[in-house]
TORPA-4810 file (N, C-alpha, C, O; in nm, 3 decimals):
<nodes>
NODE_1_5.806_24.227_20.206_5.809_24.109_20.138_5.749_23.994_20.180_5.717_23.897_20.112_X
NODE_2_5.731_24.021_20.350_5.619_23.920_20.355_5.449_23.958_20.294_5.368_23.893_20.227_X
NODE_3_5.448_24.085_20.351_5.307_24.175_20.287_5.266_24.085_20.135_5.157_24.030_20.121_X
NODE_4_5.391_24.083_20.012_5.402_24.061_19.915_5.381_23.895_19.927_5.289_23.864_19.851_X
NODE_5_5.427_23.795_19.987_5.398_23.600_20.001_5.260_23.645_20.006_5.210_23.664_19.895_X
NODE_6_5.173_23.671_20.124_5.074_23.681_20.215_4.936_23.683_20.131_4.844_23.602_20.147_X
NODE_7_4.940_23.850_19.988_4.866_23.860_19.933_4.953_23.788_19.772_5.012_23.813_19.667_X
NODE_8_4.919_23.724_19.830_4.978_23.606_19.624_4.959_23.492_19.697_4.960_23.399_19.616_X
NODE_9_4.940_23.447_19.822_4.933_23.307_19.905_4.791_23.344_19.873_4.762_23.251_19.798_X
NODE_10_4.672_23.429_19.882_4.557_23.486_19.865_4.548_23.481_19.792_4.480_23.380_19.807_X
NODE_11_4.549_23.495_19.678_4.513_23.510_19.549_4.548_23.359_19.486_4.458_23.298_19.427_X
NODE_12_4.612_23.331_19.492_4.637_23.135_19.502_4.518_23.072_19.546_4.478_22.978_19.477_X
NODE_13_4.438_23.111_19.667_4.371_23.059_19.742_4.237_23.085_19.717_4.145_23.007_19.743_X
NODE_14_4.225_23.190_19.668_4.124_23.265_19.616_4.091_23.171_19.481_3.974_23.144_19.505_X
NODE_15_4.112_23.124_19.392_4.210_23.122_19.224_4.148_22.933_19.253_4.094_22.864_19.167_X
NODE_16_4.178_22.895_19.389_4.163_22.732_19.389_3.988_22.788_19.445_3.904_22.700_19.428_X
NODE_17_3.942_22.903_19.498_3.857_22.805_19.583_3.728_22.828_19.377_3.647_22.749_19.330_X
NODE_18_3.775_22.961_19.326_3.696_22.932_19.215_3.664_22.803_19.100_3.566_22.785_19.028_X
NODE_19_3.802_22.717_19.118_3.793_22.608_19.045_3.724_22.502_19.118_3.664_22.407_19.069_X
NODE_20_3.734_22.523_19.211_3.683_22.401_19.312_3.519_22.413_19.281_3.451_22.323_19.231_X
NODE_21_3.462_22.568_19.329_3.302_22.571_19.258_3.306_22.570_19.142_3.197_22.527_19.105_X
NODE_22_3.375_22.596_19.044_3.357_22.545_18.934_3.312_22.443_18.877_3.213_22.432_18.805_X
NODE_23_3.422_22.333_18.925_3.363_22.174_18.931_3.317_22.135_19.029_3.391_22.045_19.068_X
NODE_24_3.253_22.145_19.082_3.095_22.154_19.183_2.968_22.191_19.121_2.862_22.144_19.162_X
NODE_25_2.976_22.274_19.023_2.830_22.274_18.968_2.908_22.255_18.870_2.947_22.153_18.926_X
NODE_26_2.981_22.258_18.756_3.013_22.113_18.668_2.937_22.020_18.693_2.829_22.016_18.635_X
NODE_27_2.970_21.927_18.779_2.934_21.774_18.883_2.777_21.760_18.808_2.709_21.674_18.752_X
NODE_28_2.773_21.860_18.834_2.551_21.837_18.839_2.555_21.890_18.625_2.446_21.889_18.566_X
NODE_29_2.640_21.915_18.572_2.642_21.894_18.406_2.610_22.028_18.343_2.544_22.047_18.241_X
NODE_30_2.665_22.116_18.420_2.589_22.244_18.390_2.758_22.282_18.341_2.868_22.246_18.385_X
NODE_31_2.708_22.386_18.216_2.846_22.391_18.104_2.885_22.556_18.262_2.797_22.620_18.320_X
NODE_32_3.001_22.566_18.277_3.016_22.703_18.309_3.081_22.816_18.249_3.175_22.832_18.326_X
NODE_33_3.087_22.871_18.195_3.192_22.962_18.155_3.243_23.121_18.172_3.187_23.226_18.138_X
NODE_34_3.349_23.101_18.227_3.445_23.215_18.305_3.501_23.344_18.266_3.596_23.329_18.189_X
NODE_35_3.471_23.484_18.297_3.521_23.552_18.206_3.521_23.529_18.040_3.621_23.577_17.986_X
NODE_36_3.410_23.454_17.937_3.419_23.478_17.813_3.348_23.595_17.719_3.344_23.616_17.598_X
NODE_37_3.305_23.648_17.817_3.167_23.690_17.795_3.099_23.826_17.834_3.176_23.918_17.862_X
NODE_38_2.954_23.853_17.839_2.895_23.967_17.924_2.883_23.900_17.995_2.916_23.921_18.111_X
NODE_39_2.824_23.782_17.950_2.647_23.746_18.011_2.568_23.815_18.082_2.538_23.849_18.197_X
NODE_40_2.536_23.826_17.939_2.414_23.888_17.905_2.398_24.043_17.959_2.283_24.076_17.987_X
NODE_41_2.499_24.142_17.977_2.533_24.249_18.013_2.457_24.249_18.174_2.374_24.330_18.214_X
NODE_42_2.504_24.152_18.237_2.477_24.119_18.394_2.629_24.052_18.487_2.713_23.999_18.415_X
NODE_43_2.653_24.055_18.611_2.702_24.017_18.655_2.803_23.839_18.574_2.919_23.801_18.556_X
NODE_44_2.668_23.790_18.552_2.601_23.615_18.585_2.513_23.571_18.509_2.408_23.636_18.519_X
NODE_45_2.509_23.464_18.416_2.325_23.422_18.365_2.343_23.291_18.366_2.428_23.217_18.316_X
NODE_46_2.201_23.265_18.465_2.213_23.088_18.444_2.107_23.079_18.360_1.995_23.117_18.394_X
NODE_47_2.138_23.019_18.223_2.040_22.956_18.104_2.044_22.849_18.148_2.135_22.780_18.192_X
NODE_48_1.888_22.829_18.129_1.837_22.623_18.064_1.732_22.655_17.985_1.641_22.738_17.989_X
NODE_49_1.776_22.545_17.889_1.661_22.469_17.772_1.711_22.342_17.775_1.816_22.282_17.749_X
NODE_50_1.563_22.313_17.829_1.535_22.150_17.805_1.644_22.081_17.924_1.661_22.138_18.031_X
NODE_51_1.717_21.947_17.889_1.819_21.947_18.005_1.985_21.958_17.938_2.058_21.860_17.921_X
NODE_52_2.019_22.096_17.906_2.099_22.159_17.887_2.101_22.333_17.960_2.040_22.433_17.923_X
NODE_53_2.210_22.311_18.087_2.218_22.454_18.175_2.374_22.451_18.166_2.461_22.365_18.173_X
NODE_54_2.363_22.643_18.139_2.495_22.696_18.102_2.524_22.826_18.186_2.477_22.924_18.128_X
NODE_55_2.583_22.856_18.296_2.600_22.979_18.351_2.731_23.011_18.261_2.795_22.933_18.189_X
NODE_56_2.760_23.207_18.298_2.806_23.297_18.240_2.820_23.344_18.309_2.716_23.381_18.364_X
NODE_57_3.012_23.409_18.407_2.987_23.473_18.392_3.032_23.610_18.321_3.021_23.627_18.200_X
NODE_58_3.084_23.703_18.409_3.119_23.868_18.308_3.241_23.871_18.359_3.295_23.845_18.467_X
NODE_59_3.292_23.936_18.185_3.463_23.953_18.204_3.465_24.073_18.313_3.350_24.108_18.340_X
NODE_60_3.559_24.140_18.376_3.602_24.171_18.397_3.599_24.131_18.584_3.665_24.195_18.666_X
NODE_61_3.538_24.052_18.609_3.456_24.137_18.776_3.595_24.009_18.873_3.625_23.889_18.869_X
NODE_62_3.632_24.112_18.935_3.764_24.081_19.077_3.714_23.905_19.101_3.603_23.875_19.057_X
NODE_63_3.790_23.802_19.163_3.738_23.668_19.219_3.627_23.692_19.307_3.512_23.678_19.266_X
NODE_64_3.660_23.735_19.455_3.536_23.727_19.455_3.385_23.824_19.475_3.318_23.837_19.578_X
NODE_65_3.365_23.878_19.358_3.297_23.885_19.222_3.265_23.765_19.178_3.148_23.731_19.161_X
NODE_66_3.395_23.664_19.148_3.346_23.561_19.072_3.233_23.473_19.109_3.130_23.448_19.048_X
NODE_67_3.300_23.411_19.289_3.316_23.320_19.390_3.159_23.317_19.409_3.088_23.216_19.407_X
NODE_68_3.109_23.476_19.429_2.947_23.492_19.508_2.855_23.532_19.345_2.744_23.580_19.366_X
NODE_69_2.886_23.519_19.220_2.832_23.521_19.116_2.805_23.392_19.040_2.751_23.358_18.935_X
NODE_70_2.869_23.333_19.148_2.864_23.132_19.059_2.785_23.064_19.159_2.757_22.944_19.148_X
NODE_71_2.733_23.169_19.304_2.671_23.100_19.429_2.567_23.135_19.388_2.478_23.051_19.373_X
NODE_72_2.546_23.267_19.356_2.416_23.334_19.276_2.326_23.219_19.223_2.256_23.136_19.281_X
NODE_73_2.362_23.253_19.041_2.360_23.140_18.907_2.331_23.057_19.009_2.225_23.084_19.067_X
NODE_74_2.417_22.928_19.065_2.386_22.858_19.092_2.220_22.853_19.159_2.132_22.800_19.091_X
NODE_75_2.194_22.899_19.267_2.105_22.913_19.320_1.984_22.910_19.194_1.905_22.815_19.185_X
NODE_76_1.983_22.995_19.125_1.954_22.951_19.021_1.862_22.782_18.960_1.754_22.725_18.976_X
NODE_77_2.003_22.761_18.880_1.973_22.658_18.876_1.924_22.505_18.991_1.887_22.389_18.975_X
NODE_78_1.950_22.585_19.087_1.853_22.487_19.257_1.681_22.522_19.261_1.589_22.449_19.299_X
NODE_79_1.679_22.625_19.220_1.501_22.711_19.197_1.472_22.619_19.110_1.392_22.537_19.154_X
NODE_80_1.521_22.593_18.960_1.528_22.570_18.854_1.450_22.413_18.855_1.373_22.377_18.765_X
NODE_81_1.485_22.336_18.966_1.491_22.188_18.936_1.387_22.140_19.088_1.365_22.054_19.173_X
NODE_82_1.349_22.283_19.030_1.226_22.263_19.180_1.066_22.304_19.055_0.953_22.256_19.045_X
NODE_83_1.123_22.390_18.997_1.028_22.479_18.938_1.081_22.517_18.783_1.159_22.611_18.773_X
NODE_84_1.048_22.463_18.693_1.107_22.458_18.558_1.098_22.603_18.487_1.179_22.649_18.408_X
NODE_85_0.928_22.691_18.553_0.969_22.736_18.480_0.998_22.943_18.594_0.969_23.062_18.585_X
NODE_86_1.063_22.856_18.672_1.068_23.032_18.737_1.024_23.086_18.879_1.086_23.143_18.969_X
NODE_87_0.850_23.034_18.858_0.798_23.141_18.870_0.766_23.199_19.013_0.731_23.312_19.046_X
NODE_88_0.796_23.055_19.105_0.786_23.068_19.227_0.825_23.030_19.311_0.750_22.934_19.335_X
NODE_89_0.956_23.036_19.445_0.986_22.994_19.582_0.880_22.938_19.636_0.876_22.946_19.758_X
NODE_90_0.771_22.872_19.573_0.659_22.811_19.702_0.760_22.641_19.756_0.757_22.583_19.864_X
NODE_91_0.832_22.610_19.641_0.945_22.484_19.731_0.928_22.531_19.847_0.843_22.504_19.932_X
NODE_92_1.012_22.600_19.847_1.105_22.618_20.033_1.034_22.581_20.144_1.055_22.508_20.241_X
NODE_93_0.894_22.687_20.080_0.757_22.696_20.194_0.773_22.530_20.228_0.793_22.494_20.344_X
NODE_94_0.762_22.441_20.127_0.640_22.279_20.163_0.676_22.224_20.312_0.774_22.194_20.380_X
NODE_95_0.620_22.227_20.315_0.626_22.110_20.442_0.589_21.951_20.388_0.572_21.860_20.470_X
NODE_96_0.584_21.938_20.306_0.597_21.807_20.257_0.668_21.704_20.263_0.638_21.605_20.196_X
</nodes>
C-alpha cells in the first residue's frame, strides 16, 4: 500500500512539473501542444513563423520524456531568439 501511494505521489508530482514547465514556456507567447499529434515524426517539434512560435510534443511519451523534450524544444526557441535562421551557435561564444 505504501509503495502504491508513493508511486501515485510521484506520478502527480511529475504531472505538476509538466504543467509548470508548459505554463512557463507559454508565458513567452509560445503555443504548446502535448500529445495532440505526432510532432512531425519526432519526439518534439519547434516551429517558428514570423512572430508565432509553436512546440509540439508527440503522443506516447512518458512523463519524463515529455519533460526532457519540452526542455529540448524550448532550447530551440532560445536559439531562435538569437539567430532567426537557426544556422549558427556563435551567439553562445560571443563575449559582447
